[in-house]
C-alpha positions in Angstrom: 151.9 58.9 156.2 149.9 55.7 156.7 148.8 53.7 153.8 147.3 50.2 153.0 149.3 47.9 150.8 147.5 45.5 148.5 150.3 44.2 146.4 150.5 40.9 148.3 146.7 40.7 149.3 146.3 37.2 147.8 149.3 35.8 150.0 149.6 38.1 153.0 146.3 40.2 153.1 146.1 43.9 153.3 149.2 45.3 155.2 149.4 48.6 156.9 152.6 50.6 156.1 154.0 54.1 157.1 156.3 56.0 154.7 156.1 58.7 152.1 155.2 59.4 148.4 158.4 59.7 146.4 159.1 63.1 145.0 162.1 62.0 142.9 160.0 62.2 139.7 157.2 64.5 138.6 153.7 63.0 139.0 155.2 60.1 141.0 152.8 57.5 142.5 155.6 55.6 144.1 155.2 54.9 147.8 158.3 54.2 149.9 157.7 52.3 153.3 159.7 52.8 156.3 161.9 49.6 156.8 160.2 48.9 160.2 157.7 46.3 161.4 156.4 44.1 158.5 158.8 45.7 156.0 162.0 45.5 158.2 163.4 42.6 156.2 162.4 43.8 152.7 165.3 45.1 150.6 163.1 47.5 148.6 159.6 48.2 150.2 158.4 50.3 147.2 155.0 50.3 145.8 153.8 51.6 142.5 150.5 52.9 141.5 148.1 54.5 144.1 145.0 52.7 143.9 146.7 49.5 142.6 149.5 48.6 145.0 148.9 51.1 147.8 146.0 53.2 149.1 145.4 56.1 151.2 142.4 54.8 152.9 141.5 51.4 154.4 138.1 51.3 152.5 139.9 51.9 149.1 142.2 48.9 150.0 139.3 46.6 150.8 137.6 47.4 147.4 140.8 46.6 145.5 141.4 43.5 147.6 137.9 42.2 147.0 138.3 42.8 143.2 141.6 40.9 143.3 140.0 38.0 145.0 137.0 37.9 142.7 139.4 38.0 139.7 141.4 35.2 141.2 138.3 33.1 141.8 137.2 33.7 138.1 140.6 32.6 137.0 140.6 29.5 139.1 137.1 28.4 138.0 138.2 28.8 134.3 141.3 26.6 135.1 139.0 24.0 136.8 136.6 23.9 133.9 139.7 23.3 131.6 140.8 20.3 133.7 137.4 18.9 134.1 137.2 18.6 130.2 140.3 16.7 130.0 139.7 13.0 129.3 142.6 10.5 128.7 
């Protein structure tokens, strides 16, 4: 099954992965990537939360990625405003 990983979107972008949804627990949304390609050197290529760390469609991954970028920009603007107010 092909999915799009957004766990590392702020550092590596959206990454495609192949693997399967874990069936080890009921109602599991744990995705286990095959240890090939980008994930070849990762000890545990597991991703939790469909719609959070992994997505079944590229469009869903892009929506999540854009939301994560917007949240990071908001956070950075808040931090910048804090530093701009500092006077020594």
